[in-house]
C-alpha positions as CSV (number, residue, x, y, z in Angstrom):
1,X,91.9,88.3,118.1
2,X,88.7,90.3,118.5
3,X,90.4,93.4,116.9
4,X,91.5,91.3,114.0
5,X,88.0,89.9,113.6
6,X,86.4,93.3,113.7
7,X,89.0,94.7,111.1
8,X,88.2,91.8,108.8
9,X,84.5,92.5,109.0
10,X,85.0,96.2,108.5
11,X,87.1,95.6,105.3
12,X,84.7,93.0,103.8
13,X,81.5,95.0,104.5
14,X,83.2,98.2,103.2
15,X,84.0,96.5,99.9
16,X,80.4,95.2,99.7
17,X,79.0,98.6,100.3
18,X,81.2,100.1,97.7
19,X,80.0,97.5,95.1
20,X,76.4,98.2,96.2
21,X,76.9,101.9,95.7
22,X,78.4,101.4,92.3
23,X,75.6,99.1,91.2
24,X,72.5,100.7,92.7
25,X,73.0,104.3,93.8
26,X,74.4,106.1,90.7
27,X,76.7,109.1,90.3
28,X,73.9,111.8,90.0
29,X,72.6,111.0,93.5
30,X,76.1,111.6,94.9
31,X,76.4,114.8,93.0
32,X,73.1,116.0,94.7
33,X,74.3,114.7,98.0
34,X,77.4,116.9,97.9
35,X,75.1,119.9,97.7
36,X,72.5,118.8,100.2
37,X,74.3,116.7,102.8
38,X,74.1,119.3,105.5
39,X,70.3,119.6,105.2
40,X,69.9,115.9,105.1
41,X,72.1,115.4,108.2
42,X,70.0,118.0,110.0
43,X,66.8,116.1,109.2
44,X,68.0,112.8,110.3
45,X,70.0,113.9,113.3
46,X,67.1,113.5,115.9
47,X,66.3,109.9,115.1
48,X,70.0,109.1,114.7
49,X,70.6,110.3,118.2
50,X,67.7,108.3,119.6
51,X,69.0,105.1,117.8
52,X,72.4,105.7,119.2
53,X,71.1,106.1,122.7
54,X,69.1,102.9,122.3
55,X,72.1,101.0,121.1
56,X,74.1,102.3,124.0
57,X,71.4,101.3,126.5
58,X,71.2,97.9,124.9
59,X,74.9,97.2,125.1
60,X,74.6,97.8,128.9
61,X,71.2,96.3,129.5
62,X,71.8,93.0,127.7
63,X,74.5,92.2,130.3
64,X,71.8,92.0,133.0
65,X,68.9,90.8,130.9
66,X,69.6,87.1,131.4
67,X,69.7,87.5,135.1
68,X,66.5,89.7,135.0
69,X,64.6,87.3,132.7
70,X,65.5,84.4,135.1
71,X,63.6,86.3,137.7
72,X,60.6,87.6,135.9
73,X,60.6,85.9,132.5
74,X,58.8,82.8,131.3
75,X,61.0,80.0,130.1
76,X,59.6,79.2,126.6
77,X,62.3,76.8,125.5
78,X,60.4,73.6,126.0
79,X,57.1,75.0,124.6
80,X,59.0,76.1,121.5
81,X,60.6,72.6,121.2
82,X,57.3,70.8,121.8
83,X,55.6,73.0,119.1
84,X,58.1,72.7,116.3
85,X,59.8,69.5,117.1
86,X,63.1,68.5,115.4
87,X,62.9,70.8,112.5
88,X,66.3,72.3,113.3
89,X,67.9,68.8,113.4
90,X,66.2,68.0,110.0
91,X,67.6,71.2,108.5
92,X,71.1,70.5,109.7
93,X,70.8,67.0,108.2
94,X,70.7,68.7,104.8
95,X,74.0,70.4,105.4
96,X,76.7,70.5,102.8
97,X,80.1,72.2,102.8
98,X,78.9,74.7,100.3
99,X,75.7,75.5,102.1
100,X,77.6,75.8,105.4
101,X,80.1,78.3,103.9
102,X,77.3,80.3,102.3
103,X,75.1,80.6,105.4
104,X,78.1,81.3,107.6
105,X,79.2,84.1,105.3
106,X,75.6,85.4,105.2
107,X,75.2,85.3,109.0
108,X,78.3,87.5,109.6
109,X,79.0,89.6,106.5
110,X,75.8,89.5,104.6
111,X,73.8,90.6,107.6
112,X,75.9,93.6,108.5
113,X,76.0,94.6,104.8
114,X,72.2,94.3,104.7
115,X,71.9,96.7,107.6
116,X,74.6,99.2,106.6
117,X,74.0,99.6,102.9
118,X,70.5,101.0,103.0
119,X,71.7,103.8,105.3
120,X,74.1,104.8,102.6
121,X,71.6,104.4,99.8
122,X,68.8,106.3,101.5
123,X,71.1,109.1,102.6
124,X,71.8,109.6,98.9
125,X,68.1,110.4,98.3
126,X,66.9,114.1,98.5
127,X,63.8,112.8,100.3
128,X,65.0,111.8,103.8
129,X,61.8,109.9,104.8
130,X,63.0,106.5,103.8
131,X,66.2,106.9,105.9
132,X,64.3,108.3,108.9
133,X,61.8,105.4,108.7
134,X,64.7,102.9,108.5
135,X,66.5,104.3,111.6
136,X,63.2,104.5,113.5
137,X,62.5,100.9,112.6
138,X,66.0,99.9,113.8
139,X,65.3,101.7,117.1
140,X,62.0,100.0,117.5
141,X,63.4,96.5,116.8
142,X,66.1,96.9,119.5
143,X,63.7,98.5,122.0
144,X,60.8,96.0,121.6
145,X,63.3,93.1,121.2
146,X,65.0,93.9,124.5
147,X,61.6,93.9,126.3
148,X,60.8,90.5,124.8
149,X,64.1,89.2,125.9
150,X,63.2,90.1,129.5
151,X,59.7,88.5,129.3
152,X,60.7,85.3,127.4
153,X,63.6,83.3,128.4
154,X,64.7,80.8,125.7
155,X,67.8,78.8,124.9
156,X,68.7,78.3,121.3
157,X,68.9,74.8,119.7
158,X,72.7,74.5,120.0
159,X,72.5,75.4,123.8
160,X,69.6,73.2,124.5
161,X,70.8,70.2,122.5
162,X,74.7,70.6,122.2
163,X,75.1,66.9,121.6
164,X,72.8,66.9,118.6
165,X,73.0,70.4,117.1
166,X,76.3,71.2,115.3
167,X,77.9,74.6,115.7
168,X,78.4,74.9,112.0
169,X,79.3,78.6,112.2
170,X,82.4,77.9,114.3
171,X,83.4,75.0,112.0
172,X,83.7,77.6,109.2
173,X,84.8,80.6,111.2
174,X,86.2,79.5,114.7
175,X,87.6,82.9,115.3
176,X,84.1,84.4,115.4
177,X,83.5,82.8,118.8
178,X,85.3,85.9,120.2
179,X,82.7,88.2,118.5
180,X,79.6,86.4,119.3
181,X,80.5,86.1,123.0
182,X,80.5,89.9,123.0
183,X,77.0,90.4,121.4
184,X,75.0,87.3,122.1
185,X,73.6,85.7,125.2
186,X,72.4,82.2,125.4
187,X,68.9,83.2,126.6
188,X,68.4,85.9,124.0
189,X,66.9,84.0,121.1
190,X,63.2,84.9,121.1
191,X,62.7,86.7,118.8
192,X,65.6,86.5,116.4
193,X,66.9,90.0,116.1
194,X,69.0,88.9,113.1
195,X,65.8,88.0,111.4
196,X,63.8,91.0,112.6
197,X,66.4,93.5,111.4
198,X,66.9,91.7,108.1
199,X,63.2,91.6,107.5
200,X,62.9,95.2,108.3
201,X,65.4,96.1,105.6
202,X,63.6,93.8,103.2
203,X,60.2,95.3,103.9
204,X,61.5,98.8,103.4
205,X,63.5,97.8,100.2
206,X,60.2,96.5,98.8
207,X,58.5,99.7,99.7
208,X,61.2,101.8,97.9
209,X,61.6,99.4,95.0
210,X,60.7,102.1,92.5
211,X,63.7,104.0,93.5
212,X,66.2,101.1,94.0
213,X,64.7,98.1,92.1
214,X,67.9,96.2,92.0
215,X,68.5,96.6,95.6
216,X,64.9,95.4,96.4
217,X,65.8,92.1,94.7
218,X,69.1,91.7,96.5
219,X,67.5,92.7,99.9
220,X,64.9,89.9,99.5
221,X,67.6,87.3,98.8
222,X,69.8,88.4,101.6
223,X,66.8,88.8,104.1
224,X,65.6,85.3,103.4
225,X,69.1,83.9,103.6
226,X,69.7,85.6,107.0
227,X,66.5,84.0,108.4
228,X,67.5,80.5,107.1
229,X,71.1,80.9,108.3
230,X,70.0,81.5,111.9
231,X,68.3,78.1,111.9
232,X,70.7,76.2,109.7
233,X,73.6,77.2,112.0
234,X,71.6,76.0,115.1
235,X,71.4,79.5,116.6
236,X,67.5,80.0,116.5
237,X,64.4,78.0,116.4
238,X,62.0,78.4,113.5
239,X,59.5,80.1,115.9
240,X,62.2,82.6,116.8
241,X,62.4,83.5,113.1
242,X,58.6,83.8,112.7
243,X,58.5,86.1,115.7
244,X,61.4,88.1,114.3
245,X,59.4,88.6,111.1
246,X,56.5,89.7,113.1
247,X,58.6,92.1,115.1
248,X,59.9,93.6,111.9
249,X,56.4,94.1,110.5
250,X,55.3,95.9,113.7
251,X,58.5,98.1,113.7
252,X,58.1,99.1,110.1
253,X,54.5,99.9,110.5
254,X,55.1,101.9,113.7
255,X,58.1,103.7,112.2
256,X,56.0,104.8,109.2
257,X,53.3,106.1,111.6
258,X,55.7,108.0,113.9
259,X,57.8,109.5,111.1
260,X,54.6,110.6,109.3
261,X,53.0,112.1,112.4
262,X,56.1,113.5,114.2
263,X,59.3,115.0,112.8
264,X,61.4,117.4,114.7
265,X,63.2,118.7,111.6
266,X,59.9,119.2,109.9
267,X,58.4,121.1,113.0
268,X,61.5,123.4,113.1
269,X,61.1,124.1,109.4
270,X,57.4,125.0,109.7
271,X,58.1,127.4,112.6
272,X,60.9,129.1,110.6
273,X,61.6,131.9,113.0
274,X,64.3,133.5,110.9
275,X,64.6,137.4,111.0
276,X,63.7,137.6,107.3
277,X,60.6,135.5,107.8
278,X,59.5,137.6,110.8
279,X,59.8,140.8,108.7
280,X,57.5,139.3,106.1
281,X,54.7,138.8,108.5
């Protein structure tokens, strides 16, 4: 079942990316990409390797984070509930079949498309800085998010109040229980990484709106929809979403600072120790 679910996601997201490329990227950028792709790969390879290492570490660490947070973390579930009250219950009271179908689709497919498409779109640019900032911001989101999961133990609304909060996602896509069991843990809700990563893409899309104006609009719509979907489906508290937006802001700001101050590819280019260059000295 899990293989079937992953295959379905891959097919749908691929189709969405192809549509996005046709609408926003343009043929001339791919013409340039065919000529420059090696140089672009070289420039983004260091941060790509760091992100891959962080994702690998996260996949292992998140198996033990719940046990670790039980030992050293602070259970913030009741403080969150006391602060925001029954907002999630009110939000679910507004549920309709159309809204449930939309937010369920957004939570699974729209979210993954939102993360994947800008990688393709920014790779199509001769200037690799937007792509390097995006990958650096992803890395920071996962790194800082994992640390917060250790420090703050929190159960989501549907785990804390299973008799009151409906599992609307599984009403629409029951097969996705097999997927969420692999990537989610009941105590990993503060902050919402769905929200932080979606907001990260939205912030960077707004920053690059002069290059991809149409994408900036779509990114805002999808980013807001992802944030709402996490609450509507009973997965996250509103405070988790607010914290996720804060994490995204910090990650984007730090990524811009780090990419601007330190770049392995740029350092290698500046050194340029080729024989021809040495003869010219």
